matplotlib code that plots the C-alpha trace (Angstrom):
import matplotlib.pyplot as plt

x = [-26.2, -26.5, -28.9, -27.1, -29.8, -31.7, -35.5, -35.5, -33.7, -30.4, -26.9, -26.4, -24.3, -26.0, -26.4, -28.3, -26.1, -28.6, -27.8, -24.1, -23.2, -24.4, -23.6, -24.7, -26.0, -22.4, -21.6, -22.5, -24.9, -26.4, -28.9, -32.5, -33.1, -36.5, -38.8, -38.5, -36.3, -33.3, -30.9, -31.3, -32.7, -30.5, -28.0, -27.3, -28.0, -25.4, -22.4, -23.1, -19.6, -18.8, -22.1, -20.5, -17.2, -19.1, -20.5, -17.3, -15.8, -18.4, -19.0, -15.4, -13.8, -16.7, -20.3, -23.4, -26.0, -29.5, -31.0, -34.7, -34.3, -31.0, -28.1, -24.7, -21.5, -18.7, -14.9, -11.7, -10.0, -6.4, -6.2, -9.7, -8.7, -5.4, -7.2, -9.8, -6.7, -6.0, -6.7, -7.2, -10.2, -11.7, -12.2, -13.4, -17.3, -19.1, -21.0, -24.1, -22.5, -20.4, -23.0, -24.9, -22.5, -22.8, -25.4, -22.7, -19.4, -21.0, -18.1, -15.1, -12.1, -13.8, -17.3, -17.0, -18.3, -15.3, -16.9, -16.8, -14.2, -13.7, -12.0, -9.2, -8.9, -8.8, -6.4, -3.9, -4.2, -3.7, -1.5, 1.7, 0.1, 1.2, 4.9, 8.0, 8.5, 4.8, 5.1, 8.1, 6.1, 3.1, 5.4, 5.9, 2.2, 1.7, 4.0, 1.9, -1.3, 0.0, 1.7, -2.0, -2.9, 0.1, -0.9, -4.4, -2.7, -0.5, -3.2, -4.8, -1.8, -1.2, -4.5, -4.3, -7.7, -8.1, -8.4, -11.1, -8.8, -11.0, -12.2, -8.8, -7.5, -10.7, -9.8, -6.0, -6.5, -9.3, -7.0, -4.1, -5.8, -7.5, -4.4, -2.1, -4.7, -6.6, -5.0, -8.0, -8.3, -11.3, -10.3, -11.1, -9.0, -10.4, -14.1, -15.9, -17.8, -16.9, -16.8, -20.1, -18.4, -17.4, -21.1, -22.5, -20.0, -20.9, -24.4, -24.1, -21.7, -24.5, -27.1, -25.4, -25.1, -28.6, -29.7, -28.4, -30.3, -34.0, -35.9, -35.8, -39.1, -39.7, -36.9, -38.9, -41.1, -38.9, -36.2, -38.3, -36.7, -33.5, -33.6, -34.4, -31.6, -29.3, -30.3, -29.6, -26.1, -25.2, -26.3, -24.1, -21.1, -21.4, -21.9, -18.6, -16.6, -18.0, -16.9, -13.2, -13.1, -14.4, -11.7, -9.1, -10.3, -10.6, -6.9, -5.8, -4.3, -2.3, 1.2, 0.6, -1.7, -4.2, -6.9, -4.6, -4.1, -7.8, -8.4, -5.6, -3.9, -5.0, -4.5, -0.9, -2.3, -5.7, -5.3, -8.8, -9.7, -12.0, -15.4, -16.3, -19.1, -16.1, -13.8, -16.4, -17.0, -13.1, -12.7, -15.6, -13.9, -10.5, -11.5, -13.7, -11.5, -8.5, -9.2, -11.7, -9.8, -6.6, -8.3, -9.2, -5.9, -4.3, -7.1, -6.7, -3.1, -2.9, -5.5, -3.0, 0.1, -1.7, -2.5, 0.8, 3.6, 6.3, 5.6, 5.0, 8.7, 10.3, 8.4, 9.4, 13.1, 13.2, 11.7, 14.5, 17.0, 16.1, 15.1, 17.2, 17.0, 16.0, 13.0, 11.4, 11.6, 12.8, 10.9, 13.3, 13.3, 9.8, 10.4, 13.3, 10.8, 10.5, 9.1, 6.4, 5.4, 5.0, 2.8, 0.5, 0.5, -0.2, -3.2, -4.6, -4.3, -6.6, -9.1, -8.6, -10.7, -11.9, -13.0, -14.3, -13.7, -15.8, -14.6, -16.6, -15.9, -15.1, -16.1, -17.4, -14.9, -14.2, -13.1, -9.8, -10.6, -13.8, -16.6, -18.1, -18.8, -20.7, -19.8, -20.9, -21.0, -19.4, -18.4, -17.4, -13.9, -14.1, -10.7, -10.4, -10.8, -8.3, -6.2, -7.0, -6.8, -4.8, -3.3, -1.4, -1.2, -1.1, -3.2, -2.7, -4.1, -6.2, -3.1, -1.8, 2.1, 3.9, 6.8, 4.5, 5.8, 9.5, 11.1, 11.6, 7.9, 6.6, 8.7, 7.8, 4.0, 2.2, 1.3, -2.1, -2.8, -2.5, -5.2, -5.9, -6.0, -7.9, -6.5, -5.4, -5.9, -8.5, -6.7, -6.2, -4.4, -3.5, -2.0, 1.6, 0.1, -1.8, 0.9, 3.4, 1.1, 0.1, 3.7, 5.0, 1.8, 2.5, 6.2, 5.3, 3.1, 5.3, 8.1, 6.3, 3.7, 3.3, -0.2, -2.3, -5.3, -8.6, -8.4, -12.0, -12.3, -13.1, -12.4, -16.0, -15.8, -18.5, -19.3, -20.0, -18.8, -15.6, -14.2, -13.5, -12.9, -15.9, -15.6, -11.5, -10.1, -6.4, -4.7, -1.4, 1.5, 4.4, 7.6, 10.9, 13.8, 14.9, 18.3, 21.3, 22.9, 20.2, 21.8, 20.9, 18.9, 19.5, 22.5, 20.8, 19.7, 16.8, 16.5, 18.2, 15.8, 13.2, 10.6, 10.1, 6.3, 6.7, 8.9, 9.5, 11.5, 10.5, 11.2, 10.2, 6.6, 5.7, 6.4]
y = [9.1, 12.5, 12.9, 12.1, 12.9, 15.9, 15.9, 14.7, 11.6, 12.6, 12.9, 16.0, 18.5, 17.0, 19.3, 18.7, 19.2, 21.6, 24.3, 23.1, 23.2, 26.4, 25.2, 21.7, 21.6, 21.9, 18.4, 15.5, 12.7, 9.6, 9.6, 8.6, 9.9, 9.0, 11.0, 10.0, 7.3, 9.4, 7.0, 3.9, 2.1, -0.8, -0.4, -3.1, -2.3, -4.6, -3.0, 0.6, 1.4, -0.5, 0.9, 4.4, 3.3, 2.1, 5.9, 7.4, 5.6, 7.0, 10.4, 11.6, 12.9, 14.6, 13.7, 13.3, 10.8, 10.9, 8.5, 8.8, 12.5, 13.0, 14.3, 13.2, 14.4, 12.0, 13.1, 11.0, 13.2, 13.6, 17.4, 17.6, 15.2, 17.0, 20.4, 18.4, 17.5, 21.1, 20.8, 24.6, 24.4, 21.2, 18.9, 15.1, 14.9, 12.1, 10.9, 8.8, 5.5, 6.5, 8.4, 5.0, 3.5, 6.2, 4.1, 1.4, 3.7, 7.1, 9.6, 7.0, 8.3, 7.0, 8.0, 11.3, 14.9, 17.3, 19.4, 16.6, 17.1, 13.3, 13.0, 15.3, 13.9, 10.1, 10.9, 12.8, 10.0, 7.1, 8.3, 7.4, 3.7, 3.8, 4.6, 2.6, 1.2, 0.3, -1.3, -3.4, -4.8, -5.6, -7.3, -10.3, -10.5, -10.7, -13.4, -15.6, -15.1, -15.8, -19.1, -20.0, -19.3, -21.4, -24.1, -24.0, -23.9, -26.6, -29.0, -28.2, -28.2, -31.7, -33.0, -31.3, -29.0, -25.3, -22.6, -19.7, -16.7, -14.1, -16.0, -16.8, -13.4, -12.1, -14.5, -13.6, -9.6, -9.9, -12.0, -9.5, -6.1, -7.8, -9.3, -6.4, -3.9, -5.0, -8.5, -10.5, -13.7, -14.6, -17.8, -17.6, -20.4, -22.8, -22.2, -23.8, -20.7, -17.0, -15.3, -13.6, -10.6, -11.0, -11.9, -8.8, -6.4, -8.0, -7.2, -3.8, -3.0, -4.6, -2.4, 0.8, 0.1, -1.0, 2.0, 3.9, 2.0, 2.6, 5.9, 7.7, 7.9, 4.2, 3.1, 2.3, 0.3, -1.5, -2.1, -2.9, -6.6, -5.6, -2.7, -5.4, -7.6, -4.3, -3.3, -6.8, -6.7, -3.6, -4.7, -8.0, -5.8, -3.8, -6.8, -8.2, -5.2, -4.1, -7.9, -7.1, -3.7, -5.4, -8.1, -5.7, -3.2, -6.6, -7.6, -4.1, -3.1, -4.8, -4.2, -0.5, -1.6, 0.6, -0.5, 0.5, 4.0, 4.5, 3.7, 5.1, 8.0, 11.6, 14.1, 15.6, 18.9, 19.3, 16.2, 15.1, 11.6, 9.3, 8.7, 5.0, 5.4, 6.8, 3.8, 1.5, 3.3, 3.3, -0.1, -1.2, 1.1, -0.1, -3.8, -3.3, -0.9, -2.6, -6.1, -5.5, -3.3, -5.2, -8.7, -7.4, -5.8, -9.4, -11.1, -9.4, -9.3, -13.3, -13.3, -11.2, -13.3, -16.4, -15.3, -13.7, -16.3, -14.3, -11.8, -14.3, -15.7, -12.3, -11.3, -15.0, -14.7, -11.2, -13.0, -15.7, -13.4, -10.8, -13.4, -16.3, -19.3, -17.3, -19.0, -15.6, -12.3, -9.3, -6.1, -4.4, -7.2, -6.4, -3.2, -4.5, -6.3, -3.6, -5.7, -7.5, -4.0, -3.0, -5.9, -4.9, -1.1, -2.3, -4.4, -1.5, 0.7, -1.5, -2.3, 0.0, -1.7, 1.3, 2.6, 6.3, 9.3, 12.4, 15.9, 19.1, 22.6, 24.7, 28.1, 29.0, 28.1, 26.8, 23.3, 23.2, 26.6, 25.4, 24.1, 26.6, 25.1, 26.7, 26.1, 22.6, 21.2, 17.8, 15.3, 11.6, 10.8, 7.4, 6.1, 3.0, 5.5, 7.8, 4.9, 4.3, 8.1, 7.5, 10.5, 9.3, 5.7, 5.3, 3.4, 0.2, 1.4, -1.7, -3.8, -5.3, -4.0, -3.9, -1.9, 1.2, 1.6, 1.3, 4.7, 6.4, 5.7, 7.0, 10.3, 11.0, 11.0, 14.2, 14.0, 12.8, 10.3, 7.2, 7.4, 4.0, 5.6, 8.4, 12.0, 14.8, 15.1, 12.5, 9.7, 6.5, 6.5, 2.5, 2.9, 1.9, -1.0, -2.3, -2.0, -3.8, -6.6, -7.2, -7.0, -9.4, -11.9, -11.8, -12.7, -15.6, -17.1, -16.5, -18.2, -21.2, -21.8, -21.9, -20.5, -22.3, -21.0, -22.3, -21.8, -21.3, -18.4, -14.7, -12.0, -10.7, -8.0, -7.9, -4.6, -4.2, -0.4, -2.1, -4.4, -8.2, -10.7, -13.0, -16.7, -16.7, -20.2, -21.1, -24.3, -24.1, -26.3, -26.5, -25.3, -27.0, -25.0, -21.6, -21.7, -22.6, -19.4, -17.2, -14.9, -16.1, -13.4, -14.0, -11.8, -9.0, -5.6, -6.1, -9.7, -10.1, -11.5, -12.1, -14.3, -17.9, -17.6, -19.0, -21.6, -24.2, -23.0, -24.0, -27.7, -30.3, -30.5, -33.8, -32.6]
z = [20.1, 18.4, 15.7, 12.3, 10.0, 8.8, 8.8, 5.1, 6.1, 4.5, 6.5, 8.1, 6.0, 2.7, 0.2, -3.1, -6.1, -7.7, -5.0, -4.6, -8.3, -9.8, -13.4, -12.9, -16.5, -18.0, -16.0, -18.3, -17.2, -18.5, -21.3, -20.8, -17.3, -15.8, -13.8, -10.0, -10.6, -12.1, -13.7, -11.7, -14.6, -15.9, -12.8, -10.5, -6.9, -5.9, -7.9, -7.6, -7.9, -11.0, -12.4, -11.9, -13.3, -16.5, -16.8, -16.1, -19.1, -21.4, -19.6, -18.5, -15.8, -14.0, -14.3, -12.4, -11.7, -10.1, -7.9, -6.8, -7.1, -5.5, -7.7, -7.1, -8.7, -9.5, -10.2, -11.1, -13.6, -12.0, -12.4, -10.5, -7.7, -7.2, -6.8, -4.4, -2.2, -1.1, 2.5, 2.7, 0.2, 0.7, 3.7, 4.1, 3.5, 5.2, 2.4, 2.3, 2.6, 5.3, 6.8, 7.1, 9.1, 12.1, 14.1, 14.6, 14.5, 15.5, 15.9, 15.1, 13.3, 10.0, 10.2, 12.2, 11.0, 10.8, 13.4, 15.9, 18.7, 19.1, 15.9, 16.6, 20.4, 19.0, 16.3, 18.8, 21.1, 18.9, 16.5, 18.3, 18.3, 14.8, 15.3, 14.3, 17.9, 18.2, 14.3, 15.4, 18.4, 16.3, 13.9, 16.1, 16.5, 12.9, 12.5, 15.0, 13.3, 9.9, 11.3, 11.9, 8.6, 7.0, 9.1, 7.5, 4.0, 4.7, 5.5, 2.4, 0.4, 1.7, 0.9, -2.7, -1.7, -2.7, -0.2, 0.1, -0.4, 0.9, 3.8, 4.7, 4.6, 6.6, 9.2, 9.1, 9.4, 11.9, 14.2, 13.3, 14.3, 17.3, 18.9, 18.1, 19.1, 21.6, 22.8, 21.9, 19.9, 17.9, 17.1, 13.5, 12.1, 14.7, 13.3, 10.6, 9.9, 10.0, 13.8, 14.7, 14.7, 11.0, 10.1, 12.1, 10.3, 6.7, 7.6, 8.8, 5.6, 3.4, 5.1, 4.7, 1.0, 0.5, 2.2, -1.0, -3.3, -2.4, -2.3, 1.0, 1.7, 0.9, 2.9, 6.2, 4.2, 2.1, 4.6, 7.4, 8.0, 6.9, 9.6, 12.2, 11.4, 11.0, 14.9, 16.2, 14.2, 15.9, 19.3, 18.6, 17.5, 20.7, 22.9, 21.7, 21.8, 25.4, 26.3, 25.3, 27.1, 30.1, 30.0, 29.7, 32.6, 34.8, 34.0, 34.9, 31.6, 28.6, 26.9, 25.6, 22.6, 20.9, 23.5, 26.3, 24.5, 24.3, 27.9, 29.7, 27.8, 28.0, 25.2, 25.3, 25.6, 26.9, 29.2, 27.9, 27.6, 25.4, 26.8, 27.4, 24.5, 22.3, 22.9, 22.0, 18.6, 18.2, 18.8, 16.3, 13.7, 14.1, 14.0, 10.9, 9.0, 10.2, 8.8, 6.2, 3.6, 4.0, 3.7, 0.3, -0.7, 0.0, -1.9, -5.0, -5.0, -4.7, -7.4, -9.5, -8.5, -9.7, -12.7, -13.6, -12.8, -14.2, -11.6, -8.9, -9.9, -9.8, -6.2, -4.8, -6.0, -4.1, -0.8, -1.1, -1.6, 1.1, 3.8, 3.0, 5.4, 8.5, 10.1, 10.5, 8.9, 11.3, 11.1, 8.9, 6.4, 5.5, 4.1, 1.9, -0.2, -2.7, -5.7, -3.5, -2.3, -5.8, -6.4, -3.5, -4.8, -8.3, -6.7, -5.1, -7.8, -9.9, -7.1, -4.3, -1.3, -0.1, -3.4, -3.2, -0.8, -0.6, -0.4, 0.4, -0.3, 3.0, 1.0, -2.4, -4.7, -8.3, -8.8, -11.3, -12.4, -14.3, -12.0, -9.4, -6.0, -3.2, 0.6, 1.8, -1.9, -2.1, -4.9, -4.8, -5.9, -7.8, -6.7, -9.3, -12.0, -10.8, -10.9, -14.6, -16.0, -19.2, -18.9, -15.8, -16.2, -20.2, -22.5, -20.9, -17.6, -17.2, -17.5, -14.3, -14.3, -10.6, -12.4, -12.5, -9.0, -9.5, -8.1, -11.2, -12.4, -9.1, -9.3, -12.9, -11.9, -10.5, -6.8, -5.6, -8.5, -6.2, -3.4, -2.0, 1.7, 1.0, 1.2, 3.7, 7.4, 7.4, 5.3, 6.9, 10.2, 10.3, 6.7, 7.7, 9.9, 6.8, 4.4, 6.6, 7.4, 3.7, 2.6, 5.2, 4.5, 0.8, 1.5, 3.7, 1.2, -1.9, 0.1, 1.3, -1.9, -5.6, -5.7, -8.8, -10.1, -11.1, -15.1, -15.5, -12.8, -14.0, -11.4, -10.1, -7.7, -4.7, -3.2, 0.3, 0.9, 0.5, -2.5, -2.5, -5.2, -5.3, -5.1, -5.5, -4.7, -5.1, -4.8, -2.7, -3.2, -0.8, -2.4, -2.4, -0.3, -1.8, -3.5, -1.6, -2.8, -1.1, 1.6, 5.2, 6.5, 10.1, 9.8, 8.4, 10.0, 11.9, 12.1, 15.5, 18.0, 15.3, 16.8, 16.2, 15.3, 11.9, 12.8, 10.1, 7.2, 3.7, 2.8, 0.4, -1.0, 0.3, 4.1]

ax = plt.figure().add_subplot(projection="3d")
ax.plot(x, y, z, "-o")
ax.set_aspect("equal")
plt.show()
C-alpha cells in the first residue's frame, strides 16, 4: 500500500491552517484556548461533531478550532458552502477522519486522493451499475431482503416486543448491498449477534475517529492496544471480502452486478481494468458506505415518524393510495411516494448521516470574496449546520417539517443548501441506490405497521464518522388492511411483473 502520511504523521496534502489561511486571525475561535491542548478542554471525544455544532452556533458561519496544536477551519454558512461547490476552484479534500480509513479502504472511491488514477477508473467503470436498468434489477432483491426484516418485525409485533431499530436497519442495508452488489448473503437476520463484518467495520470506524482525539506524537503510545485491534479488524474485513471475490471467480461470474463490473469490465476508453487489490478496496468501500449511511438515515426517519403521528398518517395514506392492495410495489411506484421521500429528505437535513465533507483550494483564491485561501488550504463543511442555516431554512430550522421539501419550497431555495451526499465530482456515486432503498423500506414499514415510541426516549446521536440514533427502540403493531377505496397498484405502470418477495398483503393486527 502506498504511503498515506507525511513524516509528521499527518495525511498527505495536510496543510496547517496557519499557512493556508493568511488572515486566520479574522476567523473567530472559541475563547480560553490552552497551550498545547488548544480548544479540547470541555469537549467530548465521543461527540466531536456535536461539539463543533455547539461552537458553530456561538461563533457563526466560519470558525476555527485548535486540537493539540493543529488548527482546523469549519464552514457552514450557505454562501460560503455555495462558493466551495465551485469545482473549478475547489476539490474534495481527504481530511483527517477519511484519511484514517485509508489503511482499510486505500484508494477506494471514498478515500482516494484526487491525484490517484484509480478513482476515475473505478468511477467510470462502476457508474453504469447505478443506471435505471440496474436499479430496476436491484429493486427485486431489495424487496426480498425487506421481507426478511418484516418477518422479524412480525414476530416482535406478535409478542408485543420492541425492536432495535439501528441494529435492524444495519442488518437490512448490509444484506441489501451485499445481495445486490456482490451476490452474497451474510445471514444477518438469522444471527443473534451482528455479523463479524459489522463488528470489524464498527471497530475500524471508531478507531479512525479516535485517532483525531489524541495528540499525534502520543498516538502510538495511547492507542497501542486499539491499534492492534484495528489491525486485526482490517485483516478480518480483507479476509471476508477476499472470500466473496474468490467465490465469484470460482462460479465463473454472476448476473452483471457491481462485482462483475469490477472484475470483468474495462474502461470504455483506455481499456484499463481494476487491479485485484483495488477490487478488494472498492468492495470494502461499497459494503461499508453502501449500508452504514443508509441504515442511519432509515433509523432517524423512523424515529421522526414515531414522534410525529400526523406525519406518519399522511405518509401512510400516500403509500395506501399509490400502492393499493398489490402484494409488492413495482420499481416505478417507489418514485411516486413523494411525501415519503420528503420525510426521508427532512430526516437527512437534520441529521445527515455522513455529516461533513472537506474541500481544498485548487489554487490561491478568496472564499466568498472575503477569506483568502492559498493553494491546498482546506476547510471542513459542517453539513448539519448548513442544513440549519436560518437564512435558508428559517428561524424554525430545528423543527422537523417534511413540507420543506415540497416542490415550490425546493425551487425557492438557492442551490448547494442541501448536501447530505457531498458535492461535485466526488459526491456519493450510490445516491440513487440509497434513496430508492430507503424510500422503499419506509413505504413497506408504514404500510405494514404502526410505530409506537418509548415515551421516555430522548434522541441521542452516536458518532463513528457516520451518525446513528443511539438506543432507539420502537414497538411495531400490525395494521389493519388499507381502505377499500385505495387504488389497486397492480395495474399501475411499473408494477407488471413485480416480484412476490413481499408476499403477504397487510391483514388484521392479530394475524
